[in-house]
C-alpha positions in Angstrom: 0.0 0.0 0.0 1.2 3.5 -0.6 2.5 5.0 2.6 1.3 8.4 1.7 -2.3 7.3 1.3 -3.9 7.6 4.7 -7.2 6.2 5.9 -10.0 8.7 5.4 -13.0 7.0 6.9 -14.6 7.6 10.4 -12.8 10.8 11.3 -14.1 13.9 13.1 -14.2 16.2 11.2 -14.8 14.0 8.1 -12.3 13.8 5.2 -12.1 17.0 3.1 -12.4 17.1 -0.7 -8.7 18.0 -0.7 -7.8 14.9 1.3 -9.9 12.7 -1.0 -8.4 14.2 -4.1 -4.9 13.9 -2.7 -5.4 10.2 -2.0 -6.8 9.7 -5.6 -3.7 11.4 -7.0 -1.4 9.2 -5.0 -3.3 6.1 -6.1 -3.1 7.0 -9.8 0.6 7.9 -9.5 1.2 4.5 -8.0 -0.7 2.6 -10.7 0.7 4.6 -13.6 4.2 4.9 -12.3 4.1 8.7 -13.1 4.8 11.3 -10.5 3.8 13.8 -13.1 2.4 12.6 -16.5 3.7 13.8 -19.8 1.6 16.2 -21.9 0.3 13.3 -24.0 -0.8 11.4 -20.9 -2.0 14.3 -18.8 -5.7 14.1 -19.9 -5.9 10.4 -19.1 -4.1 10.8 -15.8 -6.4 13.7 -14.7 -9.5 11.7 -15.8 -8.3 8.7 -13.8 -7.8 11.0 -10.7 -11.3 12.4 -11.1 -12.8 8.9 -11.4 -10.9 7.5 -8.4 -11.8 10.6 -6.3 -15.5 10.1 -7.2 -15.3 6.4 -6.3 -13.6 7.3 -3.0 -16.4 9.8 -2.2 -19.1 7.2 -2.9 -17.3 4.7 -0.8 -16.8 7.0 2.2 -20.4 8.1 1.9 -21.7 4.5 2.0 -19.5 2.9 4.7 -21.2 2.3 8.1 -19.5 1.8 11.5 -20.6 1.6 15.1 -17.2 2.9 16.2 -16.8 6.4 17.5 -15.2 8.7 15.0 -11.4 9.0 15.4 -10.0 12.4 16.5 -7.6 13.9 13.9 -5.4 15.5 16.6 -5.0 12.2 18.5 -4.2 10.3 15.3 -1.7 13.0 14.3 0.0 12.6 17.6 0.2 8.9 17.2 1.7 9.3 13.8 4.3 11.6 15.2 5.2 9.1 17.9 5.5 6.3 15.2 7.8 8.6 13.1 10.0 9.3 16.1 10.2 5.6 17.0 11.0 4.7 13.5 13.5 7.4 12.5 14.5 9.0 15.9 14.1 12.5 17.0 16.5 14.2 14.6 18.0 17.6 15.3 20.7 18.5 17.8 20.4 17.3 21.4 18.3 19.7 23.4 17.0 21.4 20.3 13.2 21.5 20.1 11.6 19.5 17.3 9.7 21.3 14.6 5.9 21.1 15.0 4.2 18.9 12.5 0.7 20.1 11.4 -2.0 17.5 11.8 -4.0 16.7 8.7 -6.8 19.1 7.9 -5.2 22.1 9.7 
């Protein structure tokens, strides 16, 4: 799975159009192998992004869960903790770490 595609279902507040489109772009990039399509492939690439985003919107709108919505700030903090565990704190000792903006802010 693409690491940059994040779960979008069951969040409070719900996924934004920008997040849905961003996930669609990442998915089409992965399938096509293009980070940025050539001029000749641009129309097909953009059409695919539109179709995937529409499918994602329909999917998110039709899914049902009994679970409480996840809080974006809590999930962002968990992601930061995973990054620190995986890659270390970075920076010089005693130097404050740069703030990471949670999704949707």
